[in-house]
Structures are given as C-alpha cells and as structure tokens.
C-alpha positions as semicolon CSV with decimal commas, in nm:
position;residue;x (nm);y (nm);z (nm)
1;M;0,003;0,004;-0,002
2;N;0,287;0,238;0,083
3;A;0,444;0,172;-0,260
4;L;0,122;0,263;-0,431
5;K;0,092;0,590;-0,232
6;L;0,459;0,671;-0,306
7;T;0,404;0,604;-0,682
8;L;0,096;0,818;-0,690
9;F;0,272;1,097;-0,501
10;L;0,564;1,086;-0,746
11;L;0,325;1,100;-1,042
12;V;0,149;1,403;-0,896
13;I;0,490;1,574;-0,836
14;L;0,598;1,490;-1,191
15;F;0,276;1,633;-1,326
16;I;0,308;1,957;-1,135
17;V;0,669;2,003;-1,241
18;S;0,586;1,932;-1,605
19;C;0,311;2,192;-1,604
20;A;0,531;2,455;-1,438
21;T;0,821;2,429;-1,689
22;P;0,815;2,740;-1,906
23;Q;0,804;2,668;-2,278
24;S;0,801;2,906;-2,567
25;S;0,448;2,937;-2,698
26;P;0,377;2,858;-3,060
27;T;0,252;3,210;-3,110
28;D;0,590;3,363;-3,019
29;S;0,753;3,116;-3,254
30;D;0,513;3,214;-3,536
31;H;0,588;3,588;-3,478
32;I;0,961;3,524;-3,511
33;K;0,916;3,296;-3,809
34;G;0,711;3,564;-3,991
35;Y;0,963;3,837;-3,902
36;N;1,248;3,623;-4,046
37;M;1,056;3,535;-4,358
38;A;0,995;3,899;-4,433
39;R;1,366;3,964;-4,497
40;E;1,379;3,804;-4,843
41;F;1,051;3,966;-4,954
42;A;1,165;4,310;-4,842
43;K;1,505;4,271;-5,006
44;K;1,352;4,169;-5,335
45;D;1,103;4,460;-5,320
46;A;1,365;4,715;-5,222
47;M;1,569;4,628;-5,531
48;K;1,277;4,720;-5,758
49;P;1,241;5,095;-5,711
50;T;1,452;5,341;-5,906
51;C;1,509;5,536;-5,584
52;F;1,295;5,818;-5,715
53;R;1,166;6,022;-5,426
54;Y;1,389;5,844;-5,177
55;P;1,371;5,867;-4,866
56;R;0,989;5,892;-4,880
57;M;0,885;5,595;-4,666
58;G;0,509;5,631;-4,665
59;Y;0,473;5,356;-4,926
60;V;0,618;5,082;-4,710
61;E;0,280;5,003;-4,542
62;P;0,095;4,927;-4,870
63;R;0,376;4,702;-4,979
64;A;0,362;4,506;-4,649
65;R;-0,016;4,492;-4,675
66;K;-0,011;4,332;-5,017
67;Y;0,137;4,014;-4,856
68;T;-0,121;4,000;-4,580
69;K;-0,391;3,849;-4,802
70;L;-0,145;3,596;-4,945
71;L;-0,037;3,488;-4,593
72;Q;-0,400;3,458;-4,484
73;N;-0,480;3,241;-4,783
74;Q;-0,191;3,016;-4,684
75;G;-0,344;2,970;-4,343
76;R;-0,071;3,158;-4,149
77;S;-0,149;3,258;-3,794
78;E;-0,226;3,615;-3,695
79;N;0,098;3,628;-3,500
80;F;0,289;3,509;-3,804
81;I;0,135;3,785;-4,014
82;K;0,204;4,049;-3,753
83;G;0,567;3,939;-3,730
84;F;0,593;3,941;-4,109
85;R;0,460;4,294;-4,135
86;I;0,689;4,430;-3,866
87;G;0,988;4,249;-4,019
88;Y;0,894;4,360;-4,369
89;E;0,877;4,728;-4,276
90;N;1,207;4,718;-4,084
91;Y;1,395;4,519;-4,348
92;Y;1,247;4,718;-4,637
93;R;1,368;5,048;-4,490
94;E;1,710;4,891;-4,422
95;F;1,754;4,763;-4,772
96;L;1,610;5,077;-4,932
97;D;1,873;5,279;-4,734
98;L;2,139;5,032;-4,860
99;Y;2,040;5,044;-5,223
100;C;1,929;5,410;-5,250
101;G;2,117;5,575;-4,964
102;R;2,316;5,893;-5,029
C-alpha cells in the first residue's frame, strides 16, 4: 500500500513540475518565423524601385499589406502575419537605405 501511495505521490509531483516548466508558446515562434521570412521579400522589393523620391517611406505600409492576403490564404496565424509585417517594414527600410542611400 505504501508503494502505491509513493508512486501516486511521485506521479502528482511529476505532473506539477511538467506543467510549471516554461516553454515558448507557438505564437511567439510564429511571430519570429514571420519576421524572419519578411527579410527576403523586403530585399526583393527594395531592389525594384528606381530610388525616385527616396527617402519617402510612406509607401512601405501598402507594400507590406499586399502580402497579408497571401499569408492569410496560406493559413498563416495572426501572429505570423504581424511578425511578417513588422519585419517587412524594418527590413524594407534597411534595404532601401542600402540600395538608395546617399
């Protein structure tokens, strides 16, 4: 009987410890994956302009928005899309500065 109680006690402790262990949530991972994926899209798009009207940055948002529908159709999570848009805007500006900078 004592062995059964001890086994049950150890299982309960194991369950509590496993629930308390911090793990990265899938939403954080999706956000980071989206952010990282945006780099190649932004790089490709930043190579296209002729640098006319540089450094006008107001057109970054529509460029990022055009991919939102595509990502939604692919079934990407909302956090993935948010990460993609933030990454796209950051990377696009960075690459535009690189290619069109004075």
